[in-house]
Residue frames relative to the residue before (quaternion, step in Angstrom):
aa qw qx qy qz dx dy dz
M 1.0000 0.0000 0.0000 0.0000 0.00 0.00 0.00
L 0.8085 -0.2951 0.2039 0.4666 3.56 -1.35 -0.05
A 0.6901 0.4938 -0.3172 0.4235 3.54 0.75 -1.03
D 0.6802 0.4849 -0.3114 0.4531 3.59 1.02 -0.56
L 0.6788 0.5045 -0.2763 0.4566 3.59 1.19 -0.50
V 0.8056 0.2880 -0.1158 0.5047 3.61 1.08 -0.51
R 0.0743 -0.7779 0.6185 0.0823 3.55 -1.24 0.37
W 0.4721 -0.6727 0.4886 0.2931 3.57 -1.22 0.20
D 0.2896 -0.7567 0.5591 0.1758 3.58 -0.68 1.06
P 0.7521 -0.4118 0.2610 0.4434 3.61 -1.33 0.12
G 0.7054 0.4468 -0.2586 0.4856 3.56 1.19 -0.68
D 0.4390 -0.7397 0.3931 0.3249 3.54 1.40 0.33
V 0.3872 0.6695 -0.5161 0.3681 3.56 0.93 1.05
L 0.4228 -0.6856 0.5192 0.2856 3.54 -0.86 0.86
V 0.0495 0.7898 -0.6049 0.0887 3.54 -0.74 1.19
A 0.3565 -0.7344 0.5402 0.2046 3.52 -1.29 0.29
D 0.4975 -0.5830 0.5462 0.3380 3.51 -1.44 0.23
L 0.2385 -0.8261 0.4982 0.1113 3.53 0.04 1.35
N 0.6227 0.5879 -0.3509 0.3789 3.61 1.10 -0.46
S 0.8024 0.3349 -0.1388 0.4740 3.58 1.11 -0.52
E 0.7260 0.4522 -0.2702 0.4421 3.56 1.10 -0.45
N 0.0917 -0.7821 0.6114 0.0781 3.65 -0.81 0.86
L 0.1383 -0.8024 0.5797 0.0316 3.55 -0.97 0.99
A 0.2989 -0.7005 0.6212 0.1844 3.51 -1.32 0.56
V 0.1294 -0.7770 0.6118 0.0731 3.51 -0.79 1.03
L 0.0298 -0.8029 0.5933 -0.0502 3.47 -0.54 1.27
V 0.1704 -0.8342 0.5245 0.0062 3.57 -0.57 1.25
D 0.2323 -0.7279 0.6258 0.1569 3.55 -0.87 0.88
A 0.2521 -0.8269 0.4877 0.1221 3.52 0.18 1.41
D 0.5946 0.5733 -0.3655 0.4292 3.64 1.10 -0.49
N 0.8068 0.2658 -0.0727 0.5226 3.52 1.20 -0.67
A 0.6477 0.4378 -0.3163 0.5374 3.57 1.15 0.68
Q 0.4882 -0.6831 0.4878 0.2389 3.49 -1.25 0.58
A 0.4317 -0.7098 0.4891 0.2657 3.58 -0.66 1.08
S 0.6273 0.5747 -0.3292 0.4097 3.59 1.02 -0.75
A 0.7019 0.4683 -0.2770 0.4597 3.56 1.16 -0.41
V 0.4385 0.7517 -0.4375 0.2265 3.60 1.26 -0.25
A 0.6533 0.5238 -0.3324 0.4340 3.60 0.90 -0.81
K 0.6887 0.4623 -0.2890 0.4780 3.56 0.96 -0.86
I 0.6157 0.5445 -0.3502 0.4491 3.58 1.11 -0.60
L 0.6637 0.4955 -0.2908 0.4790 3.56 0.98 -0.80
G 0.6154 0.5448 -0.3251 0.4677 3.53 1.13 -0.71
E 0.6639 0.4722 -0.2880 0.5034 3.55 1.00 -0.87
A 0.6455 0.5006 -0.3505 0.4581 3.68 0.85 -0.74
A 0.6095 0.5705 -0.3664 0.4108 3.61 0.99 -0.54
R 0.5747 0.5736 -0.3885 0.4358 3.60 1.23 -0.33
Y 0.7279 0.4355 -0.2342 0.4750 3.56 1.14 -0.47
G 0.7817 -0.2281 0.1517 0.5603 3.58 1.18 -0.40
A 0.6219 -0.5233 0.4241 0.3995 3.53 -1.34 -0.05
T 0.3151 -0.7611 0.5373 0.1811 3.60 -0.70 1.10
T 0.0928 -0.8693 0.4849 0.0231 3.54 0.21 1.25
I 0.7289 0.2690 -0.1303 0.6159 3.47 1.36 -0.62
R 0.0715 0.7848 -0.6129 0.0584 3.65 -0.70 1.01
R 0.1131 0.7897 -0.5897 0.1258 3.58 -0.59 1.18
A 0.1176 -0.7533 0.6429 0.0737 3.55 -1.16 0.70
Y 0.2085 -0.8084 0.5467 0.0651 3.57 -0.93 1.02
G 0.3410 0.7188 -0.5586 0.2344 3.50 -0.96 0.88
D 0.5108 -0.5619 0.5204 0.3906 3.53 -1.37 -0.11
W 0.2326 -0.8340 0.4954 0.0697 3.53 -0.10 1.42
T 0.5660 0.6025 -0.3816 0.4136 3.57 1.31 -0.11
T 0.6381 0.5339 -0.3140 0.4574 3.59 1.27 -0.28
P 0.5193 -0.6330 0.4607 0.3426 3.67 -1.04 0.66
Y 0.4685 0.7008 -0.4281 0.3258 3.64 1.15 -0.31
L 0.7545 0.3639 -0.1883 0.5127 3.54 1.05 -0.81
G 0.2574 0.8180 -0.4865 0.1670 3.56 1.16 0.38
L 0.6535 0.5119 -0.3088 0.4642 3.55 1.00 -0.79
W 0.6241 0.5577 -0.3266 0.4390 3.57 1.05 -0.65
K 0.6171 0.5768 -0.3371 0.4158 3.52 1.03 -0.97
K 0.6750 0.5322 -0.3045 0.4103 3.59 1.04 -0.72
V 0.7305 0.4109 -0.2371 0.4912 3.61 1.18 -0.45
L 0.4735 0.7101 -0.4342 0.2882 3.62 1.17 -0.36
H 0.7413 0.4130 -0.2407 0.4711 3.58 0.75 -1.11
V 0.5906 0.5763 -0.3897 0.4089 3.58 1.05 -0.71
H 0.7872 0.3273 -0.1285 0.5066 3.57 0.94 -0.98
A 0.4367 -0.7228 0.4409 0.3042 3.63 1.23 0.27
I 0.3429 0.7149 -0.5263 0.3071 3.55 0.83 0.99
Q 0.3337 -0.7478 0.5361 0.2049 3.58 -0.75 1.02
P 0.2957 -0.7426 0.5701 0.1902 3.65 -0.72 1.02
V 0.1506 -0.7635 0.6248 0.0633 3.58 -0.97 0.92
Q 0.3317 -0.7898 0.4995 0.1289 3.47 -0.51 1.35
Q 0.0842 0.7760 -0.6204 0.0770 3.64 -0.83 0.96
F 0.2687 -0.7757 0.5507 0.1510 3.60 -0.44 1.21
R 0.4242 -0.6658 0.5551 0.2620 3.45 -1.27 0.58
Y 0.2716 -0.8129 0.4967 0.1369 3.54 -0.14 1.32
T 0.8040 0.0194 0.0165 0.5940 3.53 0.94 -0.91
T 0.5471 -0.6104 0.4479 0.3571 3.54 -1.17 0.55
G 0.8037 0.2802 -0.2455 0.4639 3.50 -1.09 0.92
K 0.6457 0.4668 -0.3311 0.5056 3.60 1.22 -0.05
N 0.2640 -0.7879 0.5352 0.1515 3.64 -0.68 0.97
A 0.1484 -0.8151 0.5581 0.0463 3.56 0.05 1.29
T 0.5691 0.5992 -0.3934 0.4029 3.61 1.11 -0.49
D 0.6359 0.5145 -0.3428 0.4619 3.62 0.96 -0.77
S 0.6648 0.5006 -0.3183 0.4539 3.62 0.89 -0.80
A 0.6469 0.5001 -0.3322 0.4701 3.64 0.96 -0.72
L 0.6466 0.5015 -0.3391 0.4641 3.64 0.92 -0.79
I 0.6711 0.4913 -0.3076 0.4622 3.63 0.89 -0.95
I 0.6266 0.5146 -0.3627 0.4594 3.67 0.86 -0.73
D 0.6761 0.4831 -0.3101 0.4619 3.62 0.84 -1.01
A 0.6304 0.5489 -0.3452 0.4269 3.58 0.95 -0.87
M 0.6875 0.4647 -0.3043 0.4678 3.57 0.91 -0.82
D 0.5825 0.5467 -0.3747 0.4706 3.65 1.12 -0.55
I 0.6971 0.4717 -0.2835 0.4594 3.56 0.82 -0.94
L 0.5961 0.5616 -0.3511 0.4539 3.58 1.07 -0.78
H 0.7410 0.4078 -0.2384 0.4773 3.57 0.76 -1.03
G 0.5675 0.5977 -0.3875 0.4130 3.64 1.25 -0.27
G 0.3218 -0.8139 0.4348 0.2120 3.53 1.29 -0.44
K 0.5115 0.6878 -0.3860 0.3411 3.52 1.25 0.48
V 0.7081 0.3380 -0.2387 0.5722 3.61 1.35 0.01
D 0.4103 -0.6923 0.5542 0.2127 3.44 -1.40 0.45
G 0.8087 0.0172 0.0034 0.5879 3.65 1.24 -0.22
F 0.3161 -0.7410 0.5656 0.1762 3.48 -1.37 0.16
C 0.1675 -0.7187 0.6596 0.1429 3.54 -1.23 0.63
L 0.1114 -0.7932 0.5986 0.0111 3.51 -0.55 1.29
V 0.1337 -0.8134 0.5656 0.0241 3.58 -0.60 1.22
S 0.4557 0.6335 -0.5086 0.3637 3.51 -0.32 1.31
S 0.3298 -0.7027 0.5933 0.2132 3.53 -1.36 0.34
D 0.5287 0.6740 -0.3566 0.3730 3.51 1.35 0.21
S 0.4241 -0.7261 0.4855 0.2390 3.56 -0.77 1.05
D 0.5038 0.6590 -0.4441 0.3387 3.60 1.11 -0.17
F 0.6712 0.4843 -0.3152 0.4643 3.64 1.21 -0.28
T 0.2931 0.7674 -0.5040 0.2669 3.63 1.29 0.29
R 0.7322 0.4370 -0.2694 0.4476 3.55 0.62 -1.10
L 0.5869 0.5692 -0.3557 0.4528 3.57 1.08 -0.69
A 0.6732 0.4932 -0.2950 0.4653 3.58 0.83 -1.00
T 0.6244 0.5404 -0.3262 0.4601 3.57 1.00 -0.89
R 0.6821 0.5091 -0.2960 0.4336 3.61 0.86 -1.12
I 0.6534 0.5093 -0.3329 0.4503 3.60 0.96 -0.87
R 0.6516 0.5092 -0.3118 0.4679 3.61 0.95 -0.81
E 0.6118 0.5500 -0.3420 0.4541 3.56 1.05 -0.66
A 0.6704 0.4809 -0.2843 0.4883 3.54 1.18 -0.62
G 0.6041 -0.6191 0.3380 0.3709 3.59 1.22 0.02
L 0.5796 0.5729 -0.3631 0.4516 3.54 1.36 0.12
A 0.5089 -0.6572 0.4785 0.2829 3.57 -1.19 0.60
V 0.1714 -0.7807 0.5975 0.0651 3.51 -1.15 0.74
Y 0.1070 -0.7831 0.6126 0.0075 3.54 -0.63 1.15
G 0.1593 -0.8107 0.5579 0.0783 3.63 -0.52 1.09
F 0.0912 -0.7759 0.6225 0.0462 3.57 -1.12 0.66
G 0.2923 0.7746 -0.5145 0.2232 3.59 -0.56 1.03
E 0.6190 -0.5229 0.4272 0.4011 3.59 -1.25 0.14
K 0.6622 -0.5317 0.3645 0.3821 3.53 -1.28 0.39
K 0.5847 0.5708 -0.3670 0.4445 3.57 1.26 -0.24
T 0.4285 0.7290 -0.4500 0.2870 3.59 1.20 -0.12
P 0.5058 -0.6690 0.4549 0.2994 3.63 -0.80 0.98
Q 0.5807 -0.6248 0.4068 0.3269 3.53 -1.01 0.96
S 0.5864 0.5869 -0.3986 0.3909 3.64 1.01 -0.57
F 0.6900 0.4691 -0.2928 0.4671 3.61 0.91 -0.76
V 0.6055 0.5706 -0.3223 0.4517 3.50 1.15 -0.80
A 0.7116 0.4679 -0.2472 0.4622 3.53 0.87 -1.05
A 0.6580 0.5315 -0.3301 0.4189 3.58 1.15 -0.48
C 0.6151 0.5424 -0.3268 0.4698 3.56 1.40 -0.12
D 0.4949 -0.5946 0.5015 0.3873 3.64 -1.19 0.36
K 0.7910 0.0213 0.0038 0.6114 3.60 1.11 -0.73
F 0.0314 -0.7997 0.5983 0.0391 3.58 -0.86 0.80
I 0.1543 -0.8015 0.5769 0.0317 3.52 -0.85 1.10
Y 0.3286 -0.7273 0.5721 0.1891 3.52 -0.78 1.06
T 0.4532 -0.7315 0.4393 0.2579 3.52 -0.72 1.14
E 0.5397 0.6364 -0.4032 0.3756 3.63 1.18 -0.43
I 0.7216 0.4775 -0.2551 0.4315 3.60 1.07 -0.67
L 0.5117 0.6643 -0.3991 0.3710 3.51 1.32 -0.28
G 0.7990 0.2146 -0.1861 0.5301 3.52 -0.84 1.00
N 0.6664 0.4654 -0.3014 0.4985 3.58 1.28 0.12
E 0.1726 0.8297 -0.5155 0.1271 3.55 1.13 0.67
G 0.7356 0.3882 -0.2360 0.5025 3.62 1.10 -0.61
G 0.2338 0.8153 -0.5010 0.1719 3.58 1.08 0.64
R 0.5917 -0.5710 0.4191 0.3850 3.50 -1.33 0.11
P 0.4498 -0.7015 0.4916 0.2528 3.58 -0.72 1.01
K 0.4825 -0.6383 0.4828 0.3559 3.62 -1.05 0.59
S 0.4094 -0.7586 0.4764 0.1733 3.45 -0.95 1.07
K 0.6818 0.4849 -0.2692 0.4771 3.53 1.15 -0.80
P 0.5551 -0.5934 0.4581 0.3604 3.62 -1.16 0.65
D 0.2317 -0.7748 0.5811 0.0914 3.53 -0.97 0.92
A 0.3370 -0.7730 0.5037 0.1877 3.60 -0.26 1.28
K 0.6456 0.5230 -0.3257 0.4512 3.59 0.92 -0.88
L 0.6481 0.5206 -0.3123 0.4599 3.57 0.89 -0.98
E 0.6546 0.5339 -0.3119 0.4349 3.56 0.89 -0.94
A 0.6566 0.5216 -0.2878 0.4626 3.52 0.98 -0.92
V 0.6708 0.5000 -0.2943 0.4621 3.57 0.96 -0.91
L 0.6940 0.4534 -0.2859 0.4807 3.58 0.88 -0.90
T 0.6153 0.5477 -0.3611 0.4370 3.60 1.00 -0.66
A 0.6675 0.5026 -0.2937 0.4643 3.53 0.93 -0.97
A 0.6577 0.5279 -0.3067 0.4412 3.57 1.02 -0.84
V 0.6497 0.5191 -0.2970 0.4693 3.57 1.02 -0.92
I 0.6629 0.5045 -0.3098 0.4583 3.54 0.94 -0.91
A 0.6764 0.4978 -0.3078 0.4471 3.59 0.99 -0.83
A 0.7521 0.4020 -0.2206 0.4733 3.63 1.07 -0.66
A 0.4900 0.7200 -0.3961 0.2909 3.50 1.33 -0.22
Q 0.3868 -0.6747 0.5774 0.2485 3.55 -1.19 0.66
E 0.7487 -0.4317 0.2425 0.4409 3.53 -1.28 0.03
D 0.6619 0.4895 -0.3069 0.4776 3.54 1.23 -0.45
G 0.6170 -0.5791 0.3419 0.4087 3.63 1.21 0.18
W 0.6630 0.5187 -0.3268 0.4295 3.61 1.19 -0.40
A 0.1790 -0.7996 0.5716 0.0435 3.56 -0.99 0.91
F 0.4989 -0.6443 0.5071 0.2808 3.51 -0.97 0.97
L 0.4966 -0.6722 0.4435 0.3238 3.66 -0.75 0.91
G 0.6356 0.5342 -0.3519 0.4322 3.58 0.97 -0.77
A 0.6438 0.4908 -0.3265 0.4878 3.61 1.01 -0.65
V 0.6196 0.5170 -0.3495 0.4760 3.61 0.99 -0.66
G 0.6470 0.5089 -0.3252 0.4654 3.64 0.85 -0.87
S 0.6569 0.5179 -0.3230 0.4426 3.59 0.87 -0.92
H 0.6531 0.5096 -0.3037 0.4706 3.59 1.00 -0.92
L 0.6298 0.5377 -0.3353 0.4493 3.67 0.99 -0.81
N 0.6914 0.4818 -0.2867 0.4557 3.54 0.89 -1.03
K 0.6264 0.5381 -0.3535 0.4394 3.64 0.95 -0.74
N 0.7314 0.4294 -0.2383 0.4731 3.56 0.93 -0.85
D 0.7890 0.0325 -0.0181 0.6133 3.62 1.13 -0.52
P 0.3280 -0.7906 0.4899 0.1652 3.61 -0.21 1.32
A 0.6726 0.4970 -0.2691 0.4776 3.55 1.22 -0.53
F 0.4501 0.6792 -0.4868 0.3148 3.63 1.19 -0.10
D 0.1331 0.7577 -0.6196 0.1559 3.56 -0.85 1.00
S 0.4803 -0.6711 0.4802 0.2972 3.63 -0.85 0.92
R 0.6054 0.5742 -0.3581 0.4189 3.61 1.12 -0.52
N 0.5837 0.5780 -0.3865 0.4193 3.58 1.20 -0.34
F 0.7211 0.3806 -0.2225 0.5344 3.51 1.40 -0.30
G 0.6353 -0.5712 0.3058 0.4203 3.55 1.28 0.46
Y 0.6503 0.5105 -0.3490 0.4413 3.64 1.15 0.22
R 0.4851 -0.6991 0.4312 0.2999 3.64 -0.80 0.85
K 0.8075 0.1090 -0.0445 0.5779 3.54 0.97 -0.79
L 0.6630 -0.5121 0.3927 0.3794 3.51 -1.34 0.48
G 0.6236 0.5405 -0.3467 0.4459 3.60 0.99 -0.80
D 0.6643 0.4878 -0.3375 0.4548 3.61 0.92 -0.71
L 0.6262 0.5444 -0.3354 0.4461 3.51 1.07 -0.73
V 0.7059 0.4568 -0.2819 0.4622 3.64 0.75 -0.89
R 0.6162 0.5626 -0.3460 0.4290 3.52 1.06 -0.63
A 0.6848 0.5023 -0.2676 0.4551 3.56 1.20 -0.73
Q 0.6061 0.5687 -0.3595 0.4242 3.61 1.32 -0.23
A 0.4405 -0.7306 0.4795 0.2057 3.58 -0.80 1.11
F 0.6619 0.5159 -0.2807 0.4657 3.51 1.22 -0.50
L 0.7096 0.4277 -0.2502 0.5010 3.62 1.28 -0.04
D 0.2393 -0.7139 0.6321 0.1829 3.51 -1.15 0.68
V 0.1771 -0.7856 0.5865 0.0863 3.53 -1.04 0.88
D 0.0830 -0.7795 0.6207 0.0132 3.57 -0.99 0.91
E 0.1176 -0.7768 0.6166 0.0503 3.55 -0.64 1.12
R 0.1486 -0.8182 0.5552 0.0165 3.44 -0.30 1.38
R 0.0901 -0.8179 0.5679 -0.0192 3.58 -0.40 1.35
P 0.3222 -0.7559 0.5326 0.2026 3.63 -0.62 1.01
P 0.7313 -0.3977 0.3023 0.4643 3.60 -1.29 0.05
V 0.6259 -0.5519 0.3937 0.3856 3.51 -1.17 0.60
G 0.7931 0.3027 -0.2498 0.4658 3.56 -1.03 0.83
S 0.6222 0.5162 -0.3456 0.4765 3.64 1.23 0.00
A 0.7797 -0.3199 0.2257 0.4886 3.58 -1.21 -0.28
P 0.6419 -0.5399 0.3820 0.3880 3.56 -1.26 0.51
G 0.5865 -0.5895 0.4225 0.3604 3.53 -1.26 0.43
Q 0.2784 -0.7411 0.5880 0.1659 3.55 -1.32 0.40
I 0.3533 -0.7244 0.5628 0.1835 3.50 -1.25 0.65
Y 0.0635 -0.7655 0.6402 0.0124 3.60 -0.97 0.92
V 0.1267 -0.7640 0.6298 0.0595 3.52 -1.24 0.67
R 0.0230 0.7716 -0.6349 -0.0326 3.45 -1.35 0.37
L 0.5681 -0.5714 0.4411 0.3953 3.66 -1.15 0.26
T 0.5230 -0.6420 0.4559 0.3262 3.49 -1.04 0.79
S 0.6227 -0.5594 0.3855 0.3883 3.61 -1.14 0.54
A 0.6615 0.4930 -0.3165 0.4682 3.66 1.19 -0.46
H 0.5941 0.6142 -0.3680 0.3665 3.58 1.16 -0.25
């Protein structure tokens, strides 16, 4: 699952072991933006090597014209699926069938499902039941059911916006979420390792991402919170990288 695929680096960014994890990127081209494909693949590379890249749709229609321009650039295999009847999404069925074939083929360690469609909720759940990780990519309009079915869900609107403007007003919901995570991960002295806090946040909300709040990294986000103390513990020179710990302020 996600915890086995990722680790926390000294800058508290979620990264992957690119040498061992293979991912299948399956794109619902009828329900995804071609303009975001480069950023999606860049984000997916943080979690593993995208050895399979496929996009599904009816490529005979002008509706997918923009997608056709990026397929070859990013080595994405187009999978043709005709629309047999109006109102029936044959594209979804084709993607799901291929996903199950890939799953049982045993050649990948996880899937990147690119869509804002809740129809893939059961597929994401089934893949996770098999012990593989699921990374979802979609717009903020994506139904919560699909978001929750993924190990990690990334809103495409935040991709490429790592240097965005942080929210200036206090966020009561964010404070509540961070407070609960720190308490859950805290040791007896009240300090919590930031990696453990991040893991707790992700388990409770697959879509949690510091970039949603205008911060590139989780460490930057916690440093900006007045209700948290931050301790960067740096070991002697030449040893392992430093680690970040957080705790609730005495006034909280």
